[in-house]
C-alpha positions as MATLAB code, in Angstrom:
seq = 'XXXXXXXXXXXXXXXXXXXXXXXXXXXXXXXXXXXXXXXXXXXXXXXXXXXXXXXXXXXXXXXXXXXXXXXXXXXXXXXXXXXXXXXXXXXXXXXXXXXXXXXXXXXXXXXXXXXXXXXXXXXXXXXXXXXXXXXXXXXXXXXXXXXXXXXXXXXXXXXXXXXXXXXXXXXXXXXXXXXXXXXXXXXXXXXXXXXXXXXXXXXXXXXXXXXXXXXXXXXXXXXXXXXXXXXXXXXXXXXXXXXXXXXXXXXXXXXXXXXXXXXXXXXXXXXXXXXXXXXXXXXXXXXXXXXXXXXXXXXXXXXXXXXXXXXXXXXXXXXXXXXXXXXXXXXXXXXXXXXXXXXXXXXXXXXXXXXXXXXXXXXXXXXXXXXXXXXXXXXXXXXXXXXXXXXXXXXXXXXXXXXXXXXXXXXXXXXXXXXXXXXXXXXXXXXXXXXXXXXXXXXXXXXXXXXXXXXXXXXXXXXXXXXXXXXXXXXXXXXXXXXXXXXXXXXXXXXXXXXXXXXXXXXXXXXXXXXXXXXXXXXXXXXXXXXXXXXXXXXXXXXXXXXXXXXXXXXXXXXXXXXXXXXXXXXXXXXXXXXXXXXXXXXXXXXXXXXXXXXXXXXXXXXXXXXXXXXXXXXXXXXXXXXXXXXXXXXXXXXXXXXXXXXXXXXXXXXX';
ca = [
      91.311  127.434  125.239;
      93.301  129.069  122.512;
      91.030  128.171  119.603;
      88.149  130.291  118.355;
      85.457  128.610  116.285;
      84.397  130.731  113.337;
      82.173  130.303  110.321;
      83.887  129.993  106.964;
      82.510  132.243  104.269;
      81.957  129.794  101.466;
      78.512  130.775  100.205;
      76.010  133.574  100.798;
      76.028  133.874  104.559;
      73.440  131.508  106.017;
      72.580  132.366  109.599;
      71.306  129.485  111.714;
      69.041  130.066  114.701;
      66.299  128.062  116.432;
      62.805  128.704  115.145;
      59.598  128.173  117.124;
      59.149  124.451  117.469;
      62.842  123.823  118.000;
      63.966  123.240  114.422;
      67.238  124.777  113.310;
      66.956  125.813  109.661;
      69.403  128.035  107.812;
      67.711  131.413  107.786;
      69.048  134.196  105.625;
      68.983  137.896  106.256;
      66.503  139.566  103.839;
      69.472  141.240  102.205;
      72.264  138.772  102.960;
      75.772  140.098  102.583;
      77.481  138.274   99.762;
      80.164  136.078  101.223;
      83.510  137.657  100.605;
      86.272  135.302   99.575;
      88.969  135.397  102.205;
      86.667  136.358  105.091;
      85.189  134.437  108.012;
      82.361  135.250  110.412;
      82.194  135.034  114.190;
      79.145  135.460  116.398;
      80.038  136.613  119.897;
      78.440  138.082  123.007;
      81.160  140.726  123.405;
      80.430  144.184  121.989;
      82.919  145.931  119.644;
      84.133  148.320  122.344;
      85.055  145.455  124.649;
      86.679  143.422  121.883;
      88.705  146.490  120.888;
      89.819  147.077  124.469;
      91.060  143.478  124.549;
      92.941  143.918  121.269;
      90.787  141.265  119.638;
      89.423  137.853  120.526;
      91.958  136.437  122.939;
      92.404  132.836  124.041;
      90.561  131.895  127.194;
      92.378  131.009  130.376;
      95.629  132.214  131.897;
      98.694  130.376  130.651;
      96.805  128.552  127.889;
     100.009  128.220  125.861;
     101.450  125.868  128.501;
      98.666  123.299  128.098;
      99.863  120.744  125.543;
      96.479  119.054  125.203;
      94.946  122.404  124.325;
      96.772  122.405  120.981;
      94.248  120.041  119.452;
      91.181  120.968  117.428;
      89.640  117.612  118.246;
      90.098  118.089  121.980;
      88.722  121.618  121.842;
      85.691  120.639  119.801;
      84.910  117.521  121.818;
      85.381  118.985  125.263;
      86.882  122.377  125.946;
      87.462  123.521  129.536;
      85.562  121.150  131.824;
      83.636  119.862  128.815;
      81.578  123.044  128.644;
      83.325  125.293  126.147;
      80.552  125.672  123.614;
      81.686  128.936  122.112;
      80.259  128.809  118.638;
      80.374  130.317  115.226;
      77.640  131.740  113.065;
      75.397  134.191  114.909;
      75.544  132.989  118.492;
      75.720  136.003  120.767;
      74.936  139.686  120.325;
      77.273  140.706  117.509;
      78.387  139.297  114.190;
      81.950  140.091  113.115;
      83.352  139.884  109.585;
      87.026  139.002  109.859;
      89.869  138.797  107.366;
      90.961  135.193  107.058;
      94.583  134.408  107.880;
      96.505  131.110  107.676;
      96.299  130.536  111.424;
      92.628  129.695  110.808;
      92.445  125.956  110.204;
      89.781  124.045  108.287;
      90.009  120.372  109.224;
      88.089  118.464  106.556;
      88.889  114.902  107.627;
      86.914  112.721  107.892;
      84.460  115.473  106.950;
      84.200  119.207  107.646;
      83.035  120.326  111.056;
      79.339  121.267  111.397;
      78.152  124.542  109.867;
      81.456  125.065  108.046;
      83.327  125.849  111.242;
      87.027  126.598  111.159;
      89.335  127.195  114.106;
      91.600  130.166  114.830;
      94.947  129.210  116.347;
      96.048  131.773  118.924;
      93.041  134.066  118.543;
      91.956  136.921  116.243;
      93.423  140.431  116.250;
      91.114  143.452  116.316;
      92.817  144.840  113.232;
      91.536  141.787  111.308;
      87.888  142.740  111.940;
      86.608  144.547  108.848;
      83.074  145.271  110.058;
      80.461  144.257  112.581;
      76.671  144.257  113.051;
      74.351  143.800  116.000;
      72.231  140.657  116.031;
      68.625  141.502  116.861;
      66.763  138.746  118.680;
      63.030  138.473  119.173;
      60.917  136.613  121.672;
      60.217  134.046  118.956;
      63.973  133.338  118.772;
      64.197  134.682  115.257;
      66.845  137.248  114.457;
      67.892  140.011  112.136;
      70.940  142.175  111.650;
      71.463  145.885  111.937;
      73.419  147.640  109.214;
      77.061  146.640  108.991;
      79.470  149.164  110.523;
      83.003  149.412  109.194;
      85.834  149.069  111.702;
      88.063  152.134  111.446;
      90.946  150.123  112.944;
      90.811  147.477  110.200;
      94.256  147.163  108.615;
      93.087  147.130  105.011;
      96.467  148.240  103.699;
      97.999  145.030  105.043;
      95.194  142.574  104.443;
      93.842  143.758  101.091;
      96.280  146.177   99.420;
      99.714  144.722  100.181;
     101.597  141.882   98.519;
     100.575  139.738  101.496;
      96.876  139.922  100.601;
      97.137  136.748   98.528;
      98.129  134.873  101.693;
      94.906  135.835  103.487;
      93.088  132.530  103.452;
      92.058  129.682  105.694;
      94.557  126.802  105.857;
      93.355  123.368  104.813;
      96.861  121.901  104.952;
      98.537  122.057  108.342;
     100.356  119.708  110.749;
      98.022  116.871  111.636;
      99.220  117.063  115.217;
      97.159  120.251  115.534;
      94.052  118.403  114.389;
      94.345  115.405  116.679;
      96.879  116.259  119.340;
      98.595  113.102  118.106;
     102.350  113.603  118.203;
     104.169  111.877  115.363;
     107.601  111.742  113.838;
     107.310  115.314  112.603;
     107.621  116.354  116.267;
     110.589  114.099  117.028;
     112.941  117.052  117.483;
     110.926  118.332  120.455;
     110.917  116.046  123.468;
     109.443  118.889  125.517;
     106.152  120.570  124.539;
     106.042  119.137  120.994;
     102.532  120.431  120.223;
     103.323  123.988  121.252;
     106.479  123.993  119.142;
     104.555  122.530  116.201;
     101.997  125.335  116.431;
     104.706  127.939  116.933;
     106.658  126.835  113.859;
     103.514  126.623  111.742;
     102.531  130.170  112.705;
     106.009  131.466  111.937;
     106.008  129.716  108.560;
     102.607  130.827  107.277;
     101.241  133.726  109.311;
     104.122  135.640  110.888;
     103.776  138.746  108.713;
      99.989  138.788  109.044;
      99.325  138.152  112.730;
     102.705  137.547  114.383;
     104.002  134.555  116.302;
     102.601  132.601  119.237;
     101.392  133.824  121.616;
      99.842  136.670  119.599;
     100.438  140.254  120.692;
      97.026  141.788  121.331;
      97.761  145.503  121.004;
      95.925  147.960  123.213;
      93.901  150.785  121.699;
      93.105  154.177  123.147;
      89.655  154.894  124.547;
      87.147  155.614  121.791;
      83.508  155.928  122.831;
      82.338  155.913  119.212;
      82.580  152.119  119.174;
      79.308  150.605  120.420;
      79.260  149.037  123.841;
      76.751  146.865  125.621;
      73.068  147.689  125.781;
      70.148  146.700  127.958;
      68.776  144.232  125.432;
      72.001  142.255  125.048;
      71.987  138.604  125.959;
      74.106  137.699  128.956;
      76.984  135.281  128.637;
      74.851  132.705  130.437;
      71.938  133.188  128.042;
      74.254  132.774  125.066;
      75.674  129.607  126.617;
      72.153  128.261  127.149;
      71.262  128.887  123.518;
      74.403  127.170  122.289;
      73.781  124.159  124.483;
      70.169  123.958  123.275;
      71.337  124.146  119.675;
      73.884  121.387  120.264;
      71.450  119.053  122.003;
      68.672  119.533  119.465;
      71.076  119.063  116.572;
      73.111  116.164  117.955;
      70.937  114.571  120.611;
      68.195  111.926  120.558;
      65.699  114.370  119.090;
      68.125  115.579  116.452;
      69.141  114.427  113.028;
      72.043  112.230  114.176;
      70.059  109.780  116.271;
      71.452  106.813  114.357;
      75.054  107.697  115.083;
      75.276  106.678  118.692;
      72.000  106.563  120.654;
      70.590  103.049  120.877;
      69.967  102.298  124.513;
      67.927  105.360  125.490;
      68.537  107.416  128.586;
      71.092  104.950  129.974;
      73.330  105.793  127.019;
      73.266  109.450  127.971;
      74.609  108.722  131.426;
      77.318  106.519  129.953;
      78.530  109.429  127.838;
      79.417  111.492  130.900;
      82.791  110.473  132.293;
      81.841  110.976  135.950;
      78.429  109.346  135.432;
      76.545  112.337  136.865;
      73.904  114.082  134.833;
      70.930  116.250  135.737;
      68.365  114.381  133.654;
      65.455  116.602  134.676;
      67.384  119.731  133.775;
      68.198  118.470  130.284;
      64.989  116.613  129.512;
      63.301  119.510  127.729;
      66.181  119.733  125.268;
      66.806  116.020  124.848;
      63.298  114.894  123.958;
      62.100  114.792  120.354;
      61.379  118.239  119.018;
      57.967  119.674  119.784;
      56.228  123.023  120.174;
      58.424  125.478  122.045;
      55.398  126.790  123.923;
      54.538  123.371  125.299;
      58.053  122.771  126.500;
      58.172  126.181  128.144;
      55.241  125.178  130.367;
      57.243  122.383  131.932;
      58.930  124.503  134.586;
      60.242  121.530  136.486;
      62.381  120.627  133.498;
      63.770  124.011  132.541;
      67.307  123.372  131.313;
      70.417  124.891  132.799;
      73.572  125.173  130.725;
      75.777  123.996  133.596;
      73.748  120.779  133.866;
      73.648  120.090  130.130;
      76.849  121.374  128.562;
      78.753  118.195  129.381;
      76.012  116.195  127.712;
      76.315  118.370  124.611;
      80.105  118.009  124.655;
      79.747  114.236  124.981;
      77.366  114.160  122.007;
      79.900  116.138  119.994;
      82.643  113.695  120.821;
      80.472  110.686  120.060;
      79.410  112.053  116.695;
      82.962  112.957  115.696;
      84.352  109.620  116.861;
      81.600  107.857  114.940;
      82.608  109.681  111.749;
      86.263  108.861  112.309;
      85.726  105.192  113.048;
      83.474  104.746  110.016;
      85.989  106.493  107.758;
      88.976  104.498  109.006;
      87.487  101.075  109.697;
      84.198  101.095  107.773;
      82.169  100.129  110.838;
      80.108  102.031  113.389;
      81.314  103.279  116.744;
      79.042  100.841  118.576;
      80.303   97.936  116.461;
      83.888   98.888  117.266;
      83.149   99.044  120.975;
      81.407   95.666  120.893;
      84.389   94.123  119.137;
      86.881   95.604  121.578;
      84.812   94.322  124.505;
      84.525   90.853  122.951;
      80.729   91.152  122.872;
      79.954   89.487  119.546;
      76.244   88.808  120.034;
      74.193   90.329  117.238;
      77.224   91.142  115.070;
      77.504   89.885  111.500;
      81.277   89.800  111.560;
      81.618   88.546  107.985;
      80.026   91.813  106.902;
      82.250   93.816  109.266;
      85.351   92.102  107.896;
      84.272   92.891  104.329;
      83.828   96.550  105.216;
      87.155   96.733  107.017;
      89.034   95.109  104.154;
      87.437   97.492  101.700;
      88.538  100.448  103.838;
      92.082   99.091  103.955;
      92.251   99.403  100.169;
      89.281  101.512   98.997;
      90.429  101.693   95.381;
      91.467   98.103   94.963;
      89.755   94.964   93.804;
      87.563   94.815   96.918;
      85.503   97.869   96.007;
      81.809   96.992   96.318;
      80.088  100.384   96.515;
      78.306   99.198   99.636;
      77.050   95.885   98.209;
      78.624   92.825   99.869;
      78.096   89.206   98.863;
      78.987   86.952  101.778;
      78.285   83.356  102.674;
      75.701   82.703  105.342;
      77.776   82.620  108.517;
      77.933   79.642  110.799;
      78.514   80.053  114.513;
      82.112   78.937  114.021;
      82.821   81.196  111.029;
      81.202   84.199  112.697;
      83.335   83.716  115.805;
      86.450   83.452  113.635;
      85.561   86.633  111.765;
      84.732   88.453  114.996;
      88.074   87.513  116.497;
      89.846   88.761  113.354;
      87.925   92.036  113.480;
      88.652   92.432  117.189;
      92.344   92.009  116.475;
      92.143   94.817  113.937;
      90.550   97.352  116.281;
      92.197   96.404  119.577;
      95.179   98.496  120.726;
      98.504   96.714  120.468;
     101.589   97.664  122.444;
     104.420   99.083  120.351;
     106.647   96.225  119.237;
     109.460   98.120  117.539;
     110.803  101.583  116.786;
     113.155  103.143  114.244;
     116.266  104.941  115.440;
     118.593  107.083  113.300;
     122.266  107.481  114.191;
     125.571  108.299  112.533;
     127.249  105.258  114.090;
     127.915  102.437  111.652;
     126.736   98.998  112.797;
     130.321   97.949  113.538;
     130.767  101.022  115.731;
     127.459  100.523  117.508;
     128.277   96.858  118.180;
     131.686   97.775  119.573;
     130.064  100.352  121.834;
     127.380   97.932  122.988;
     124.445   99.862  121.549;
     123.313  103.474  121.735;
     123.490  105.891  124.658;
     121.982  109.355  125.193;
     124.252  112.361  124.633;
     126.618  113.083  127.506;
     124.870  114.690  130.448;
     121.421  113.381  129.493;
     119.437  110.248  130.254;
     117.095  109.882  127.259;
     116.794  110.461  123.512;
     114.038  110.426  120.919;
     113.271  107.799  118.294;
     110.821  107.514  115.388;
     107.612  105.626  114.679;
     108.064  105.530  110.900;
     110.915  104.728  108.575;
     110.520  107.945  106.591;
     111.111  110.202  109.592;
     114.117  108.198  110.747;
     115.566  108.083  107.218;
     115.267  111.849  106.876;
     117.214  112.305  110.101;
     119.811  109.752  109.052;
     120.300  111.437  105.681;
     121.126  114.718  107.415;
     124.330  113.330  108.939;
     127.639  114.039  107.238;
     128.583  111.773  104.330;
     130.924  108.976  105.375;
     133.132  106.573  103.542;
     133.394  106.640   99.786;
     129.906  105.504   98.842;
     127.875  108.672   99.484;
     126.219  107.191  102.558;
     125.369  109.235  105.645;
     123.589  107.793  108.681;
     121.922  104.505  109.430;
     118.316  103.695  110.337;
     118.114  100.906  112.902;
     115.037   98.772  113.476;
     114.956   98.173  117.231;
     112.833   95.802  119.250;
     110.846   97.837  121.763;
     111.473   97.327  125.471;
     109.715   98.747  128.560;
     112.323  101.517  128.975;
     110.833  103.135  125.837;
     107.908  105.521  126.274;
     105.578  105.430  123.273;
     102.190  107.118  123.733;
      99.839  109.024  121.463;
     100.700  112.413  123.001;
     104.502  112.178  122.950;
     107.473  111.583  120.713;
     108.847  108.053  121.318;
     111.471  108.428  124.046;
     114.198  105.948  124.970;
     115.281  106.150  128.607;
     118.802  104.955  129.327;
     119.630  103.624  125.887;
     119.439  100.743  123.417;
     121.546   97.610  123.782;
     122.995   95.990  120.676;
     121.189   92.672  121.144;
     117.790   94.367  120.623;
     118.787   95.817  117.231;
     117.003   93.723  114.603;
     118.513   95.226  111.473;
     119.454   98.414  109.685;
     119.414  100.406  106.479;
     122.215  102.633  105.186;
     120.804  105.965  104.054;
     122.322  108.171  101.313;
     123.525  111.639  102.253;
     120.799  114.330  102.050;
     118.096  111.717  101.496;
     114.587  113.202  101.374;
     111.635  110.780  101.464;
     109.388  111.183   98.409;
     106.201  113.146   99.004;
     103.487  110.997   97.542;
      99.959  109.842   98.292;
     100.870  106.358   97.214;
      99.423  104.632  100.264;
      95.966  105.889   99.296;
      96.364  105.462   95.550;
      94.718  102.864   93.344;
      95.997   99.356   93.989;
      97.842  100.338   97.166;
      97.586   96.844   98.628;
      99.100   95.380   95.472;
     101.886   97.985   95.568;
     102.687   97.168   99.173;
     102.871   93.445   98.471;
     105.164   94.204   95.526;
     107.338   96.201   97.902;
     107.532   93.324  100.377;
     108.408   90.946   97.561;
     111.113   93.311   96.296;
     112.617   93.720   99.759;
     112.603   89.956  100.259;
     114.776   89.277   97.232;
     118.161   87.807   98.084;
     120.042   90.493   96.137;
     118.103   93.468   97.530;
     119.056   93.580  101.176;
     117.535   96.912  102.066;
     117.182   95.890  105.717;
     120.314   94.043  106.755;
     119.730   91.488  109.479;
     121.672   91.761  112.740;
     123.141   88.302  113.425;
     123.548   89.288  117.083;
     119.841   89.911  117.624;
     118.579   88.092  120.708;
     115.192   86.541  119.938;
     114.390   86.449  123.646;
     113.690   90.187  123.254;
     110.562   89.270  121.274;
     108.588   89.022  124.506;
     108.899   92.745  125.242;
     106.990   95.821  124.130;
     107.242   99.534  124.839;
     105.883  101.228  127.951;
     102.566  102.662  126.772;
     101.901  105.051  129.657;
     103.009  108.670  129.501;
     105.440  109.744  132.230;
     106.630  113.343  132.367;
     110.338  113.316  133.177;
     110.907  116.953  132.172;
     112.752  118.875  134.913;
     112.223  115.989  137.307;
     114.895  114.695  139.752;
     117.280  112.109  138.331;
     116.131  109.696  141.022;
     112.705  109.526  139.356;
     114.338  108.152  136.200;
     116.405  105.721  138.259;
     113.228  104.492  139.918;
     111.651  104.045  136.479;
     114.643  102.064  135.239;
     114.659   99.994  138.442;
     111.132   98.936  137.517;
     111.498   98.544  133.751;
     115.203   98.384  132.895;
     115.976   94.690  133.378;
     115.532   93.717  129.685;
     118.329   96.133  128.710;
     120.664   95.210  131.563;
     120.020   98.077  133.967;
     122.468   97.915  136.881;
     121.175  100.727  139.081;
     122.623  103.944  137.670;
     123.315  105.881  134.494;
     124.918  105.394  132.044;
     123.328  102.137  130.979;
     126.777  100.888  129.925;
     130.218  102.424  129.548;
     131.020  103.919  126.161;
     134.460  102.880  124.829;
     136.648  105.211  122.818;
     135.183  105.667  119.360;
     137.131  104.359  116.385;
     136.963  107.100  113.782;
     138.325  104.946  110.977;
     135.426  102.519  110.904;
     133.631  102.544  107.535;
     130.662  100.557  106.268;
     131.134   97.246  104.591;
     131.808   97.604  100.892;
     128.684   96.871   98.870;
     128.493   96.206   95.190;
     127.631   99.208   93.050;
     124.641   97.293   91.681;
     123.248   96.666   95.172;
     123.699  100.288   96.217;
     121.941  101.430   93.061;
     119.010   99.127   93.700;
     118.709  100.288   97.319;
     118.675  103.909   96.175;
     116.066  103.035   93.562;
     113.830  101.620   96.282;
     114.309  104.579   98.627;
     113.718  107.250   96.004;
     111.532  105.425   93.492;
     107.830  104.563   93.368;
     108.042  102.471   96.548;
     109.775  105.201   98.505;
     106.515  106.802   99.562;
     105.290  103.503  100.998;
     108.475  103.196  103.016;
     108.019  106.749  104.251;
     104.912  105.726  106.202;
     106.134  102.259  107.115;
     105.775  101.718  110.850;
     108.418   99.842  112.778;
     105.910   97.130  113.682;
     105.034   96.787  110.004;
     108.716   96.320  109.199;
     108.707   93.150  111.275;
     106.939   91.403  108.401;
     110.109   91.436  106.276;
     111.264   87.829  105.884;
     114.897   88.956  105.915;
     114.480   89.851  109.596;
     113.356   86.376  110.451;
     110.050   87.309  112.068;
     106.563   87.234  110.612;
     103.748   89.174  112.278;
     100.025   88.947  111.471;
      99.949   90.069  107.846;
      96.450   91.528  107.971;
      97.334   93.813  110.859;
     100.591   94.871  109.206;
      98.875   95.590  105.900;
      96.200   97.598  107.644;
      98.771   99.739  109.459;
     101.055  100.142  106.473;
      98.298  101.035  104.026;
      96.792  103.800  106.109;
      99.625  106.166  105.244;
      99.372  109.342  107.252;
      96.581  107.823  109.320;
      98.808  105.303  111.100;
      98.834  107.421  114.244;
      95.108  108.097  113.868;
      94.392  104.367  113.883;
      96.438  104.052  117.044;
      94.647  106.968  118.671;
      91.152  105.800  117.744;
      91.782  102.393  119.237;
      93.003  103.830  122.516;
      90.259  106.452  122.813;
      87.685  103.679  122.600;
      89.100  101.835  125.616;
];
C-alpha cells in the first residue's frame, strides 16, 4: 500500500502499549517529549540505517501507484494487502521516529478521527523529513521505554523550519474526499482513466510539491554511513511486531474490547461471518478474542497461542465493522446491525417508528426534528411497524441510478437536430456528472454564445443501461445519448462558478430545500426547461451499475456490451450510435425575457445555488416542471446530505 499510518502530535506524546493483563492504557515516558506542533510520530520495526538506505518510508508493493483501489484511506485502514496490513502508528516496532508534517499527510475526521489520532501519509515519508529517532526498549512484561532521542543529520531543517515554506508544514484536514473513501465523484469527471491516481497526483502538486515532490515520490539514495544505528540482537522481528499489532487490534476492537456493542451480538458465529471467505482459525485467535484476563494465564494455554497470519484478517474485519458502524450511525442515525436487518427485510425485533425518527433527524439535524436523543412515538401496531420498516428499508436500500446530468455546448435545437449527443470523433464513450453543480461548472466553461451571456447547457438525462455508474468510476456513457431520453435542460451563464457553501448542512436545510423546489416550480421561473420530445417509455430504464473496464480494450468488447444493453437507445450493431448531420453554426438559444434570465441567475448564484450544487440527477426528478414525481422522502434525504451523497450510495452498496 502507499499509505503510512502515523500518530499526530496533538498533545504530550502518549505511548500506548499492552500492560500485563492485556489492558492498553496510554503510558507516558517518564520525561515525555513535548509534542511539537507540525510534527508526527511513527513507530516502525526498521532501524534508521535501513530507513536511510531506502530514502525514507516507501510504499509497500511493486507498482502500487497502478492500483486504483489503493488510493483510499478507508480501504487501507479496513483491509490493506490481503486484509493483513496492520502497520501501525505510535510505538509499534523497534524505533520511534519524529517526522516533519507535510500536507500529503491526511487527517480524516469524518465521521470521527481514526483511533489513537492516526493520520495517513500519501506516497510515503522522505528520510529528510525525519528530525530525530529513538529506540523503543521492550521488557518481558510488555512495558516499554525510550532511549535518548538522536538527531538526524540528514534532516532538511533549512527547508522545513527556516524557509518561507515552513508555514505549509502541517497535516491536511481538507483534501479530496475521493482519497478518503475511494468514491469517485464529479470532481474526477475529467479523468475517465485512473481517476483516483490523478486526484492524488493533482492534490500533491497543489499542496506539497515544493516540500516532498510529486507522485510517486523520489526516494533519494544516501551514501553509506555506519554512524546511523542498525539492527541489534534484541530487536523484534517483523513477525513479532505484526503479532503485537494484531493483539492490540483484537483486544481493542474485539469481543473482549471496549467496542463490544458496536457489532458483536451473535458470539463466535459473528466472527466467522466477518471473514469474506468464511475461514478462520478459531483456536489460534481464541486467546486474543476472549475477555481480557491475566497474561500469565493465557500464556499457559499453548494450544491456543495466536498466530498473526491466522488472526490478522479477523482484526481487519473488526476494523471495517467498527468504521462502518460509525459511518452508518452518523449518516442514518441507526446501527450497522439495524441497517443490515432492514436491507434484508428482517424486521423482527425492530422498532421501526424509532428508526424512522432517528433517520429523519439525521436528514435535518438542525431543523425542527431535533430531539437530543429523546423520541416521543406512538405505541406501534403490527401494521404501523411494518409500514415504518418498509419506509426505512427504502431509505437504506441501494437504488439504481435513474438519471444523470450532462454538460454540452450544443443548444437544445442543435442537439435535437443531431438526434442527441455522440462521443468525440474517434472515441466510443464520454463522461457525465452525478450532480448539477459539477455539470454546471463544465457548462459555464464553454465559450459565450448568442447575445445573452450564456455559455453551455446542462441536460438532465434519463439513465439507460449503456451508462456505467458505479461508486469507483466517473459516470460513463457508451455510444451516446438519444434526444428522446433528454428530460430537460438549464442554460448556464458564461464562467459560472457554483457557490461554495455548507448550506445543505445548515440550520433549516430541509425548509430551504422545500423553498427551492417551490421556487423552481413557479410558472415564471423555468430553471429546468421541459423537453416536449421526452419519451416517457424511457422511465423503465436505469443505469448499468456494474463496473466494466473498457480502457485499452478491443472495440469488439464495447460492441458486445452495446449488443447486450444498447436497445433502449437504438443500437444497430456498430458505432456511431447515429449519424451526425452537419452542424448549423447560426443556431442560438430562444430569446428569454430579461426578467426571467435575471431570476435564473439569482437562483444559480444566490442562497439556493449551493443546494443546486449538490443536487443529484435523481433528486432533480422531483421537479414538477419535468412531469415526474419520485418518492419525496428519498429525494430529500439524498439532496440534503450535501457532499455525502456519494457516501450514502457507497454505504448502501457496501452493506449488500
